[in-house]
Each structure stands twice: as C-alpha cells, then as structure tokens.
C-alpha positions in Angstrom: -12.5 24.4 -43.0 -15.0 21.7 -42.5 -15.6 19.4 -45.4 -19.5 19.3 -45.2 -20.6 17.0 -47.6 -19.0 14.6 -45.9 -21.9 15.0 -43.3 -24.8 12.7 -42.4 -27.5 14.8 -41.8 -27.2 14.6 -37.8 -24.3 15.8 -37.8 -24.5 18.7 -39.7 -28.0 19.6 -37.5 -25.5 19.7 -34.7 -23.1 22.0 -36.9 -25.6 24.8 -37.4 -27.7 24.5 -34.0 -23.7 25.5 -33.3 -23.8 28.5 -35.4 -27.0 29.1 -34.1 -29.2 28.5 -36.4 -32.0 26.4 -36.8 -31.4 22.5 -37.1 -34.1 22.2 -40.2 -31.1 24.2 -42.8 -29.2 20.5 -42.5 -31.7 18.8 -44.9 -31.8 21.9 -47.0 -28.2 21.9 -47.5 -27.9 18.1 -47.6 -30.3 17.9 -50.5 -28.7 21.4 -52.3 -25.2 19.4 -51.7 -26.8 16.2 -53.1 -28.6 17.8 -56.0 -25.0 18.9 -57.2 -24.5 22.4 -56.0 -21.1 23.5 -56.3 -21.4 26.9 -54.3 -23.3 27.9 -51.1 -24.5 30.5 -53.2 -26.5 28.4 -55.5 -29.0 27.5 -52.3 -31.4 30.5 -52.9 -32.9 29.2 -49.8 -31.3 30.0 -47.2 -30.7 33.8 -46.1 -27.6 35.3 -47.5 -26.5 36.2 -44.1 -26.3 31.9 -43.6 -24.5 31.5 -47.1 -21.2 34.0 -46.1 -21.7 32.3 -42.5 -20.7 28.8 -44.9 -18.7 30.3 -47.1 -16.2 31.4 -44.5 -16.5 28.1 -42.7 -17.1 25.1 -45.0 -15.8 24.1 -48.3 -17.6 21.8 -51.0 -15.8 19.1 -52.9 -16.0 19.7 -56.7 -13.9 17.6 -59.1 -12.6 18.4 -62.2 -12.9 16.5 -65.6 -8.7 15.7 -66.2 -9.9 13.6 -69.2 -13.0 12.1 -70.3 -12.7 8.7 -72.8 -16.2 7.6 -74.5 -16.3 3.7 -76.2 -17.1 4.2 -79.3 -18.0 0.5 -79.0 -20.6 0.3 -76.4 -20.6 4.0 -75.3 -19.1 3.5 -72.2 -17.3 6.1 -70.7 -14.3 6.2 -68.3 -13.8 10.0 -66.2 -10.2 10.7 -64.9 -11.0 13.4 -61.7 -8.4 15.7 -60.4 -9.2 16.2 -56.9 -8.8 19.4 -54.7 -5.3 18.5 -53.7 -4.3 17.8 -57.3 -4.0 14.2 -57.7 -6.1 12.1 -59.6 -8.7 8.9 -59.4 -10.5 6.9 -62.3 -14.7 6.5 -62.2 -16.7 4.3 -65.2 -19.9 4.7 -66.1 -20.9 1.2 -67.7 -24.8 1.0 -70.1 -26.8 -2.1 -69.5 -30.0 -3.8 -70.1 -30.3 -3.5 -66.4 -29.6 0.1 -65.3 -26.2 2.4 -65.7 -23.8 1.4 -63.7 -20.9 3.6 -61.9 -17.5 2.0 -61.0 -15.9 3.9 -58.7 -12.6 4.7 -56.8 -12.4 4.2 -52.5 -8.6 5.6 -52.9 -5.6 7.5 -54.3 -3.8 4.3 -55.3 -3.5 1.4 -53.7 -1.2 -1.1 -51.5 -2.5 -4.5 -52.0 0.3 -5.1 -54.7 -1.8 -7.3 -56.8 0.6 -8.1 -60.4 -2.8 -7.7 -62.6 -3.7 -4.1 -61.5 -2.4 -0.9 -63.4 -4.1 0.6 -59.9 -1.4 -0.3 -57.3 1.6 1.0 -59.9 2.6 3.5 -57.9 1.6 2.4 -54.3 -1.4 4.1 -51.9 -1.0 8.2 -52.4 -4.4 8.1 -49.7 -7.8 7.2 -48.9 -10.5 9.1 -50.3 -13.4 11.0 -48.3 -17.1 10.2 -48.2 -17.5 13.1 -50.3 -14.5 12.2 -52.7 -16.2 9.5 -53.3 -20.1 10.4 -53.6 -19.2 12.6 -56.0 -17.9 10.5 -58.2 -21.2 9.0 -58.3 -23.3 12.7 -58.5 -20.3 14.3 -60.7 -20.5 11.2 -63.6 -24.3 11.7 -63.6 -24.4 15.3 -64.2 -21.2 14.9 -66.5 -23.1 12.2 -68.9 -26.7 13.2 -68.4 -27.2 9.0 -67.5 -29.3 8.2 -64.4 -27.1 6.1 -62.3 -29.0 2.9 -60.4 -26.2 0.5 -59.1 -22.5 1.2 -57.9 -19.9 -0.9 -57.9 -16.7 -0.1 -55.5 -14.3 -1.8 -57.7 -11.9 0.7 -58.9 -8.9 2.4 -57.6 -8.2 1.0 -54.0 -9.1 -1.8 -51.6 -12.7 -0.5 -50.1 -12.3 -2.6 -46.9 -8.6 -0.2 -46.3 -10.7 3.1 -45.8 -13.7 0.7 -43.9 -15.1 3.8 -41.8 -15.2 6.1 -44.7 -16.9 3.8 -47.1 -19.1 2.8 -44.7 -20.3 6.9 -44.7 -19.9 6.8 -48.3 -23.0 3.8 -48.1 -25.3 6.0 -45.6 -24.7 9.2 -47.7 -25.3 7.2 -51.1 -28.2 5.6 -49.7 -29.8 8.8 -47.9 -33.5 9.4 -49.0 -32.8 12.8 -49.3 -29.7 12.3 -51.2 -29.1 10.2 -54.4 -31.6 7.5 -52.9 -29.7 4.5 -54.2 -30.5 1.0 -52.5 -28.0 -1.1 -50.8 -29.4 -4.1 -53.3 -27.9 -2.1 -55.9 -23.9 -1.7 -54.3 -21.5 -3.7 -54.9 -18.6 -3.5 -52.7 -15.7 -5.5 -54.2 -12.0 -6.6 -51.8 -9.2 -8.7 -51.9 -9.6 -10.5 -49.3 -8.9 -8.3 -45.8 -10.5 -11.2 -43.4 -10.7 -8.7 -40.5 -13.2 -6.0 -42.3 -15.5 -8.6 -44.1 -16.5 -10.4 -40.3 -16.7 -6.4 -39.0 -19.1 -5.9 -42.2 -21.0 -8.9 -41.9 -21.8 -7.4 -38.2 -23.2 -5.1 -40.1 -25.8 -6.9 -42.4 -26.4 -4.6 -44.9 -28.3 -5.7 -48.0 -24.9 -4.7 -50.2 -23.2 -7.4 -53.0 -19.8 -8.6 -51.4 -17.2 -9.4 -54.3 -13.9 -11.3 -53.0 -11.8 -10.7 -56.1 -10.0 -14.3 -55.8 -7.7 -15.3 -58.8 -6.6 -18.2 -57.7 -8.0 -21.3 -55.2 -4.4 -22.2 -53.9 -2.0 -20.3 -51.7 1.2 -21.3 -54.2 -0.6 -19.3 -56.9 -2.3 -16.5 -55.2 0.4 -15.4 -52.9 2.1 -15.0 -55.9 0.2 -12.6 -57.8 -1.7 -11.0 -54.6 0.5 -10.4 -51.3 -2.0 -10.2 -49.4 -3.0 -13.5 -49.1 0.7 -14.0 -47.8 -1.2 -13.0 -44.5 -4.4 -14.9 -44.6 -4.1 -17.7 -46.8 -7.1 -19.4 -48.9 -8.5 -21.8 -46.3 -9.4 -18.5 -44.3 -10.8 -16.8 -46.7 -12.8 -19.1 -47.5 -14.1 -19.6 -43.8 -14.8 -15.6 -43.8 -16.4 -15.8 -46.3 -18.7 -19.0 -44.7 -19.0 -16.7 -41.6 -20.7 -13.4 -43.6 -22.8 -15.4 -45.5 -24.1 -16.9 -42.5 -24.7 -13.9 -40.8 -26.1 -12.0 -43.8 -27.7 -14.4 -45.6 -26.3 -12.3 -48.8 -24.6 -14.8 -51.6 -20.5 -13.5 -52.6 -19.6 -13.5 -55.5 -15.5 -14.4 -56.4 -13.8 -12.5 -59.0 -11.0 -14.4 -61.0 -9.2 -12.9 -63.6 -8.2 -15.1 -66.2 -4.9 -15.4 -66.5 -2.9 -17.4 -69.2 -1.7 -20.7 -67.8 -0.8 -19.1 -64.0 -4.6 -20.0 -62.6 -6.7 -21.5 -65.7 -5.6 -24.7 -65.3 -8.4 -28.3 -64.7 -6.6 -29.0 -61.0 -7.8 -24.9 -60.0 -10.6 -25.3 -61.5 -11.4 -28.3 -59.4 -10.1 -27.0 -56.6 -11.6 -24.0 -56.6 -14.8 -25.7 -57.0 -14.2 -27.9 -53.7 -13.9 -24.6 -51.9 -16.7 -23.9 -52.9 -18.9 -26.7 -52.0 -22.1 -26.3 -50.2 -21.9 -22.4 -50.1 -24.3 -20.6 -52.2 -22.1 -17.8 -54.7 -21.1 -17.2 -58.1 -17.8 -17.0 -60.2 -17.5 -14.6 -62.6 -14.3 -15.3 -64.5 -12.7 -11.6 -65.9 -11.0 -11.9 -69.3 -7.7 -9.9 -68.3 -6.8 -6.2 -69.1 -3.0 -6.7 -70.3 -1.2 -3.9 -68.5 2.1 -3.0 -70.0 4.2 -3.1 -67.2 3.0 -6.3 -66.3 4.3 -10.3 -68.2 0.5 -11.6 -67.5 -1.5 -12.4 -70.4 -4.9 -13.2 -71.1 -5.9 -16.6 -70.5 -6.9 -18.6 -73.6 -9.3 -21.4 -71.7 -11.6 -19.4 -69.9 -14.5 -21.4 -72.4 -13.2 -24.9 -70.7 -12.6 -23.4 -67.0 -16.2 -22.3 -67.2 -17.4 -25.7 -68.6 -15.3 -27.7 -66.0 -16.6 -25.1 -63.1 -20.4 -26.1 -64.3 -19.6 -29.7 -64.3 -19.6 -29.4 -60.5 -23.1 -27.2 -60.2 -21.7 -23.7 -60.0 -23.1 -20.7 -61.2 -20.7 -19.0 -63.2 -20.5 -15.7 -65.3 -18.1 -14.5 -67.8 -17.8 -10.6 -67.4 -19.0 -8.8 -70.3 -16.0 -7.0 -71.5 -16.7 -3.6 -71.6 -14.6 -0.5 -72.6 -11.9 -2.3 -74.5 -11.0 1.0 -76.7 -10.8 3.5 -73.5 -8.7 2.3 -71.6 -11.8 1.1 -69.4 -9.5 -1.5 -66.9 -9.0 -0.1 -63.5 -5.6 2.1 -62.8 -5.2 2.4 -66.5 -6.0 6.3 -67.2 -4.4 7.7 -64.5 -0.8 5.5 -64.9 -0.3 7.2 -68.6 -0.9 11.1 -66.8 1.0 9.9 -63.8 3.8 9.2 -67.1 3.1 12.4 -69.0 3.4 14.7 -66.1 
C-alpha cells in the first residue's frame, strides 16, 4: 500500500498516469488530502471507479487523539497523537499575539540523549513520514478550529536526523495547493548536526534555523548534550557562520537555563565571545523540570540576560506556555508509556 499523502504533486501525477488516469487528478487528490480528507470516499469529484482503485492501492494517514490537554492559564493545547502503528507523538498549539504556532515532532523518540529533555527517554523508535509530520499541522488545526500561521520543528526528535523526510514535509506544507505556510513562518531546531546544517545551507531555504546550544564550552555541553562529543563548540559555531554566509538568515540560539550548570557569568562572557561579529540572537529558556533528571531551573535568568546584553547581544526569554499541562517536550508521551 502506498502512502499517497507523502507524495508531492509531480509524483502523484506520475502515479495517476501509471493507473491510466489523467494527470490533473493529482491536483484534485492533493487538495483533498491537504484539507483533511480521511477517506477516498470523501473525494466527491472523483469517479467511483477511481476511488475504489485508490482505496485498493493507497492508504491515508489519520492520527487519533490519544490525549488532549488544554491549559487553563493561556489556552495552549497539547496533543498526544496515536499513529497508524500504535506509536505516539506530541504536538503543541501555542497562541501568540502575532499568530498561532504549532510545535511538531519529527521522530518517535530521539537518540540524541540531551540530559534535560524528556523526549530522549527510551531512545529513538523510528523516523516519522512526511504525511505524519503534515498531519500534526493539519489535524491540530482541524481539531482545535484555530488557524495555524507558524510552525516550529522543535517537538520530539532531531529534525536533521530525519533530513529527507523533513525536506519533503517543508515542500508539502509550503505548497500553494496545500496549507501554503511560507518558509519565513517556519523554524527548524537542531542540536547541532554540522554536516546536515551545511546540507541545509546549500538549499538556501528562507526558514529560521534554531540551534539548541545550551552551553558555550565543550566540557559543559558534552555533559548535557552527548552530540557535542563528536562536534565540539568551535566547529558548531564555524558551521553556523557558514550557514549565515550562505543564506543571509540570522540564527536563533536556544539556551535552556540550568541551575549551577550553564548559568554562570563566565559562560555568558564566553557565549558573547562566540557570537561576536555574527548576526544572531539568544533565546533563554526557563528549564522545565523532568522528573527523571537531577537538573533544576536556573535562578539567574535575568542576570545572565543582562550580562549578554552588556556585550550587545540580542536576547529574549521564552514565554513559558502550558505550564499546567505538561507542555514541555516529551512529558505527555512519557506518562503514556509509563501507564501502558
């Protein structure tokens, strides 16, 4: 059976030609799928014979809401979706003054092993497909009734560890016959897979790259982010500079503030030194506590911010949303795994 929603329109046109059907059917089916059709029988402008043919050869991915939590504080919605094979992933819908943002997953689990993240508990199970990534945007919008204007690839998984799938997802979600969400409204977060960052730079996409940095020195970063052992901070920043030179797109550096680990003055000074002369901004993240982790939220967020600003660094502190609904990445999936 063919995952038809993961096809682009050109592939779909070839598929219909192989079925002995006119190529224009591709646009019709593409539009139905990207509106949220869950069955070929919904596609009323197709003949009954073609619908039967498609039902016999293709499947349509449709995630099921396993759990849904709505924040009483700020209206943030967290979904735990059950996929076709029984695995679960998370999606979070966040409301801002400038529009509504959906944070989506790219993998079931994660193999990066970051010490402060619940997503990595249990390791990586598998990559998501383009259709499973698209479904998170599509069905979050349909279920919530809230129009989505922005996407962040910052949920469960490392997006650049599922590179080809993520690139296809971006192509699909950007398509004018689909959800038509522009690249400038999409952010992609990576823990620093430098070869893949270079590969992404070559594509010169107009998305925003967010680098999960979390420490400016190798000793600390390697302790909390195992990926750094094979990369190193200097090499990561060199790669980021190349990315900016090729794309002209400013990078956002994500920095989870961890008490007594990465929040000292000397680390702020070193971070400022790394960023000198390279356009970018630092997004300080108040740490969400993970029960299994000994790491605690920093009490020095404001002091760290002021020290960076003293060096002329642009700094923001992420607004904490959904604090009453386990909105940090991986927590809801972890609970479901523990209860099953």
